[in-house]
C-alpha positions as CSV (number, residue, x, y, z in Angstrom):
1,X,-0.2,0.7,-0.1
2,X,1.8,3.5,-1.0
3,X,-0.1,5.2,2.0
4,X,1.8,3.0,4.1
5,X,5.4,2.9,2.0
6,X,5.0,7.0,2.2
7,X,4.5,7.5,5.7
8,X,7.3,5.1,6.9
9,X,9.8,7.3,4.3
10,X,8.0,10.5,5.6
11,X,9.1,10.2,9.5
12,X,12.5,11.0,8.3
13,X,11.1,14.6,7.8
14,X,8.7,15.0,10.7
15,X,6.1,13.2,13.0
16,X,3.6,10.9,11.0
17,X,0.2,10.0,12.4
18,X,-2.4,7.9,10.3
19,X,-6.1,7.8,10.6
20,X,-7.5,4.9,9.7
21,X,-11.3,5.0,9.0
22,X,-13.8,1.8,8.1
23,X,-15.1,-1.4,9.1
24,X,-12.1,-3.0,9.7
25,X,-8.6,-1.9,10.8
26,X,-6.0,-2.7,8.3
27,X,-4.2,-5.6,8.8
28,X,-0.9,-4.2,6.7
29,X,-0.3,-1.4,9.4
30,X,-0.3,-3.7,12.8
31,X,3.9,-3.9,11.5
32,X,4.4,-0.4,10.9
33,X,6.4,2.1,13.1
34,X,4.3,4.8,12.4
35,X,1.4,5.8,14.8
36,X,-1.6,4.5,13.6
37,X,-5.3,5.3,15.0
38,X,-8.2,3.4,13.5
39,X,-12.2,5.0,13.7
40,X,-14.7,2.7,13.3
41,X,-17.4,3.9,10.3
42,X,-19.9,1.2,8.4
43,X,-22.2,4.5,6.8
44,X,-24.1,4.5,10.0
45,X,-23.9,7.9,12.1
46,X,-22.0,9.2,10.1
47,X,-22.1,12.8,12.7
48,X,-21.0,10.7,15.7
49,X,-17.7,9.0,13.9
50,X,-17.2,13.0,12.0
51,X,-16.7,13.7,15.6
52,X,-14.5,11.2,16.2
53,X,-13.1,12.1,13.8
54,X,-12.9,16.2,14.9
55,X,-11.5,15.0,18.5
56,X,-8.9,12.8,17.2
57,X,-7.0,15.4,15.3
58,X,-7.6,17.8,18.2
59,X,-5.3,15.2,19.8
60,X,-3.0,14.8,17.4
61,X,-2.8,18.6,16.2
62,X,-1.3,17.9,13.0
63,X,0.5,20.6,10.8
64,X,-0.9,19.7,7.8
65,X,-4.1,16.7,6.6
66,X,-3.0,14.5,3.4
67,X,-5.9,12.5,2.4
68,X,-5.3,9.3,0.1
69,X,-8.3,8.7,-1.3
70,X,-11.8,10.6,-2.2
71,X,-13.9,9.3,1.2
72,X,-11.1,10.0,3.2
73,X,-10.7,13.3,1.4
74,X,-14.5,14.2,2.7
75,X,-13.8,13.6,6.4
76,X,-10.0,15.2,5.8
77,X,-11.8,18.5,4.3
78,X,-14.2,18.7,7.1
79,X,-11.1,18.4,9.8
80,X,-9.3,21.1,8.0
81,X,-11.7,23.9,8.1
82,X,-13.0,23.3,11.5
83,X,-9.0,23.4,12.4
84,X,-7.8,26.1,9.9
85,X,-5.1,23.5,8.5
86,X,-3.5,22.8,5.6
87,X,-4.9,20.3,3.2
88,X,-3.2,18.1,0.6
89,X,-4.7,15.1,-1.1
90,X,-3.2,12.1,-3.6
91,X,-4.8,10.8,-6.6
92,X,-3.2,7.4,-5.7
93,X,-3.4,6.1,-9.2
94,X,-6.4,4.7,-11.2
95,X,-8.5,5.3,-14.4
96,X,-9.6,9.6,-14.6
97,X,-12.3,10.6,-13.3
98,X,-15.4,9.9,-15.4
99,X,-17.6,11.7,-13.7
100,X,-17.5,13.6,-10.1
101,X,-14.1,14.1,-8.5
102,X,-14.2,16.7,-5.5
103,X,-11.8,19.9,-5.3
104,X,-8.1,20.0,-3.9
105,X,-6.4,22.9,-3.6
106,X,-3.3,20.9,-3.7
107,X,-3.1,17.8,-5.3
108,X,-0.4,14.7,-6.4
109,X,-0.7,12.5,-9.1
110,X,1.0,9.5,-9.1
111,X,0.7,9.0,-13.1
112,X,0.7,11.5,-15.9
113,X,-2.2,10.3,-17.1
114,X,-4.0,11.5,-14.5
115,X,-2.0,15.2,-13.8
116,X,-2.4,15.6,-17.9
117,X,-6.4,14.9,-17.1
118,X,-6.8,17.4,-13.8
119,X,-4.7,20.0,-15.3
120,X,-7.2,20.2,-18.6
121,X,-9.9,20.5,-15.8
122,X,-11.2,24.1,-15.3
123,X,-12.4,22.8,-11.8
124,X,-8.7,22.4,-11.2
125,X,-7.7,25.2,-12.8
126,X,-6.2,27.0,-9.4
127,X,-4.9,23.7,-7.9
128,X,-1.4,23.3,-6.9
129,X,-0.9,20.5,-9.3
130,X,2.4,17.8,-8.9
131,X,3.1,14.5,-10.2
132,X,5.5,12.4,-7.6
133,X,5.3,8.8,-9.1
134,X,7.8,7.7,-6.5
135,X,6.0,5.5,-4.1
136,X,7.8,2.6,-3.1
137,X,10.7,1.4,-1.5
138,X,13.2,-1.6,-1.6
139,X,10.8,-4.3,0.2
140,X,12.5,-6.2,3.0
141,X,13.1,-10.3,2.1
142,X,11.7,-12.6,4.7
143,X,14.3,-15.3,3.6
144,X,11.8,-18.3,5.2
145,X,9.1,-17.1,3.5
146,X,11.3,-16.8,-0.1
147,X,12.7,-20.4,0.4
148,X,9.4,-21.8,0.4
149,X,8.4,-20.6,-2.7
150,X,12.0,-21.7,-4.2
151,X,10.9,-25.2,-3.1
152,X,7.9,-24.6,-5.1
153,X,9.3,-23.8,-8.4
154,X,12.3,-27.5,-7.9
155,X,14.9,-25.2,-9.7
156,X,13.1,-23.4,-12.1
157,X,12.7,-19.9,-13.1
158,X,9.4,-18.4,-11.2
159,X,7.0,-16.2,-13.3
160,X,5.3,-14.2,-10.3
161,X,1.6,-12.4,-10.1
162,X,0.9,-10.8,-7.1
163,X,-2.8,-9.2,-6.4
164,X,-5.8,-9.5,-4.9
165,X,-7.6,-12.5,-6.4
166,X,-10.9,-10.5,-7.6
167,X,-12.4,-9.2,-10.4
168,X,-10.5,-6.0,-10.4
169,X,-7.3,-7.4,-11.0
170,X,-8.6,-10.8,-12.8
171,X,-8.0,-10.0,-16.7
172,X,-4.0,-9.6,-15.3
173,X,-4.1,-13.1,-13.7
174,X,-5.8,-14.4,-17.3
175,X,-3.2,-12.7,-19.1
176,X,0.0,-14.1,-16.9
177,X,-1.7,-17.7,-17.2
178,X,-2.0,-17.4,-20.9
179,X,2.1,-16.8,-21.3
180,X,3.3,-19.6,-19.1
181,X,0.7,-21.6,-21.2
182,X,2.5,-19.8,-24.6
183,X,5.7,-20.0,-22.1
184,X,5.6,-23.8,-21.7
185,X,4.7,-24.7,-25.0
186,X,8.0,-22.7,-26.5
187,X,9.7,-24.8,-24.2
188,X,11.0,-22.5,-21.7
189,X,10.3,-24.5,-18.2
190,X,9.3,-22.4,-15.2
191,X,7.3,-22.3,-12.4
192,X,4.2,-20.1,-12.4
193,X,3.1,-18.2,-8.7
194,X,0.3,-16.6,-8.0
195,X,-0.2,-14.7,-4.5
196,X,-3.0,-12.9,-3.5
197,X,-6.0,-12.6,-1.0
198,X,-9.2,-14.1,-2.4
199,X,-12.3,-11.7,-2.8
200,X,-13.8,-13.6,-5.2
201,X,-14.4,-17.1,-5.2
202,X,-15.6,-17.7,-8.2
203,X,-12.3,-16.1,-10.3
204,X,-10.5,-18.0,-8.2
205,X,-12.5,-21.6,-9.6
206,X,-11.9,-19.8,-13.0
207,X,-8.3,-19.2,-12.6
208,X,-7.2,-22.4,-11.5
209,X,-9.5,-24.4,-14.5
210,X,-7.4,-21.6,-16.9
211,X,-4.6,-22.6,-15.2
212,X,-4.5,-26.6,-15.1
213,X,-1.8,-28.9,-17.2
214,X,0.7,-26.0,-16.0
215,X,3.3,-25.7,-12.8
216,X,1.3,-23.2,-11.0
217,X,1.2,-22.5,-7.8
218,X,-1.8,-20.6,-5.8
219,X,-0.5,-19.1,-2.9
220,X,-3.7,-17.7,-0.9
221,X,-3.1,-18.1,2.5
222,X,-2.1,-15.5,4.7
223,X,1.3,-16.9,5.6
224,X,1.8,-15.9,2.3
225,X,-0.3,-12.6,1.2
226,X,0.5,-11.0,4.3
227,X,3.6,-8.1,3.5
228,X,3.9,-10.3,0.2
229,X,6.2,-7.9,-1.6
230,X,8.7,-10.0,0.6
231,X,8.3,-13.3,-1.4
232,X,9.7,-10.8,-4.7
233,X,13.2,-12.3,-4.3
234,X,12.0,-15.6,-5.0
235,X,11.1,-14.2,-8.8
236,X,12.7,-14.2,-12.0
237,X,10.0,-12.6,-13.8
238,X,6.9,-10.6,-12.2
239,X,4.0,-9.9,-13.6
240,X,3.1,-6.1,-11.9
241,X,1.1,-2.9,-11.7
242,X,1.9,0.3,-10.3
243,X,3.4,0.0,-7.3
244,X,4.1,-3.8,-7.0
245,X,6.1,-3.3,-10.6
246,X,8.0,-0.8,-9.0
247,X,8.8,-3.3,-5.9
248,X,10.1,-5.6,-8.2
249,X,12.5,-3.3,-10.5
250,X,13.9,-2.5,-6.8
251,X,14.7,-5.9,-6.8
252,X,16.0,-6.1,-10.4
253,X,14.0,-8.3,-11.4
254,X,12.5,-8.9,-14.9
255,X,9.4,-6.4,-15.3
256,X,6.1,-7.6,-17.3
257,X,3.2,-5.9,-17.1
258,X,-0.7,-5.9,-18.9
259,X,-1.3,-4.6,-22.2
260,X,-5.2,-3.4,-23.1
261,X,-6.4,-5.6,-25.9
262,X,-3.6,-7.7,-25.9
263,X,-4.0,-12.0,-25.0
264,X,-0.5,-11.7,-22.6
265,X,1.7,-9.2,-20.7
266,X,4.0,-7.0,-22.6
267,X,8.1,-7.2,-21.6
268,X,9.0,-3.7,-20.1
269,X,12.4,-2.0,-21.9
270,X,13.8,0.5,-22.7
271,X,11.9,1.1,-25.8
272,X,8.8,1.1,-24.6
273,X,9.1,2.3,-20.6
274,X,8.0,6.0,-20.7
275,X,4.7,5.2,-22.7
276,X,3.8,2.7,-19.8
277,X,4.7,5.1,-17.0
278,X,1.7,7.3,-18.8
279,X,-0.8,4.8,-17.6
280,X,1.2,4.1,-14.5
281,X,1.7,0.2,-15.5
282,X,-1.8,-0.4,-15.3
283,X,-4.5,-2.9,-17.3
284,X,-4.8,0.5,-19.4
285,X,-1.1,0.2,-20.8
286,X,-1.6,0.6,-24.3
287,X,1.4,0.8,-27.3
288,X,1.6,1.5,-31.1
289,X,3.1,-1.0,-33.1
290,X,3.3,-3.9,-30.7
291,X,4.4,-7.0,-31.6
292,X,2.9,-10.0,-29.4
293,X,5.0,-13.0,-31.1
294,X,8.7,-10.8,-30.5
295,X,7.6,-10.1,-27.3
296,X,7.1,-13.1,-26.0
297,X,10.5,-14.7,-28.0
298,X,12.4,-12.0,-25.8
299,X,10.3,-13.1,-22.7
300,X,11.2,-17.2,-23.8
301,X,14.7,-15.7,-23.5
302,X,15.1,-14.4,-20.4
303,X,12.6,-17.5,-18.9
304,X,15.9,-19.6,-20.3
305,X,18.2,-17.7,-19.9
306,X,20.5,-16.7,-16.6
307,X,23.1,-14.6,-18.0
308,X,20.2,-12.6,-19.7
309,X,18.1,-11.6,-16.4
310,X,21.2,-10.2,-15.0
311,X,21.8,-8.0,-17.7
312,X,18.4,-7.2,-17.7
313,X,18.6,-6.5,-14.1
314,X,20.9,-3.4,-14.9
315,X,18.0,-1.7,-16.4
316,X,15.2,-2.7,-13.7
317,X,17.4,-1.3,-10.7
318,X,18.4,1.7,-12.8
319,X,15.3,2.2,-13.4
320,X,13.5,2.1,-9.5
321,X,16.6,4.4,-9.0
322,X,15.4,7.7,-11.3
323,X,11.6,6.9,-11.2
324,X,10.6,5.3,-8.4
325,X,12.3,5.8,-5.3
326,X,10.0,7.2,-2.7
327,X,13.3,8.6,-0.9
328,X,13.9,11.1,-3.8
329,X,11.2,12.1,-3.8
330,X,11.2,13.2,-0.2
331,X,12.3,16.7,-1.2
332,X,9.6,17.3,-3.0
333,X,6.9,16.0,0.1
334,X,8.7,18.2,1.9
335,X,8.9,21.7,-0.7
336,X,4.5,21.0,-0.6
337,X,4.0,20.5,3.0
338,X,5.8,23.8,3.3
339,X,4.4,26.3,1.0
340,X,0.6,24.4,1.1
341,X,-1.9,26.9,3.3
342,X,-5.3,27.0,5.1
343,X,-7.6,27.9,2.3
344,X,-11.6,28.3,2.8
345,X,-11.8,27.1,-0.8
346,X,-14.4,24.6,-1.2
347,X,-17.4,24.1,-3.0
348,X,-20.2,23.0,-1.4
349,X,-21.4,20.8,-4.1
350,X,-18.2,18.7,-2.9
351,X,-19.0,18.5,0.3
352,X,-22.7,17.4,-0.4
353,X,-21.9,14.8,-2.4
354,X,-18.7,13.6,-1.0
355,X,-21.8,13.1,2.2
356,X,-23.8,11.1,0.3
357,X,-21.4,8.8,-1.6
358,X,-19.2,8.7,1.4
359,X,-22.1,7.1,3.5
360,X,-23.1,5.2,0.2
361,X,-19.8,3.4,0.0
362,X,-19.1,2.5,3.9
363,X,-22.8,1.1,3.8
364,X,-21.3,-0.9,0.8
365,X,-18.6,-2.0,2.8
366,X,-20.7,-2.9,6.1
367,X,-23.1,-5.0,3.5
368,X,-19.9,-6.9,2.0
369,X,-18.2,-7.9,5.4
370,X,-21.7,-9.0,6.9
371,X,-22.1,-10.9,3.2
372,X,-18.6,-12.7,4.2
373,X,-18.8,-13.2,7.8
């Protein structure tokens, strides 16, 4: 999670406190070195929750509030108005908004796609816009779990995809499985390792059926899915999107990413990396003059040849350092925080719309939790 990585890195320049709001506390923050507070909210008793949030903000007494999704922005805006605090918001990747998006005086984008969109919107003409793709650090390694994954592969190169197993990332898993099948047909021996929390059981069953006949391992237990980035050292080739591809790059892995309209993921290289960065290495990736067969041949060569993978490693590591290491972006964040100021500027329509959509979103979370519990 980018919020966790950025917050833990921000400790180097100041005190940080994370406030999580929702139906359940996020397990990912239990092992964080950042002070984390949790307020339960399920779409009911909104006034009481706002009061609890304001009380917590008053306890912490921050100099600035930084939100990372539109739900959090609704509560952050109320707190900023109440205590006259500067407010910074991050659009943490994803597609461009198709309809409404709340105004923010200071807005940070992870992708050029989002940055260009907001820059062209009249509503955001007075917004201080910033493009900061850097949001990853080299993840630590868990030697014991890495050894377990390597043992499953039995000495074969590992093709890995880590993501939540549900509708959002289903197609990226399908592309990865198709690639594995094509590599197998070409005699490129490898082990396919798919790691992720199961959000949708039918999607998991579909993927298992699709992967029949392949040397595939589905790792869905919390033993593997908690802090799953620590498993990346076990991989040789990684299919990633957004932050996950950045973490793989930090380890010098062969980088693959989904491609819109393609049956299989594309190999990231010097020729296409700038184009893929525009869409944040997401399933919306588009390439002109793309040859799928040529790409598969290059991936097969890298799968078969450890020396080729070592050569590629220099490219991916340098790419991470130049573009994605959050530590190199700290001066930019510090400068943004330094000049950010309190503003009464707020669209009343945004507050009302934010209230409605936030209540609905958390109510949906409650119903989903009740269904699965």
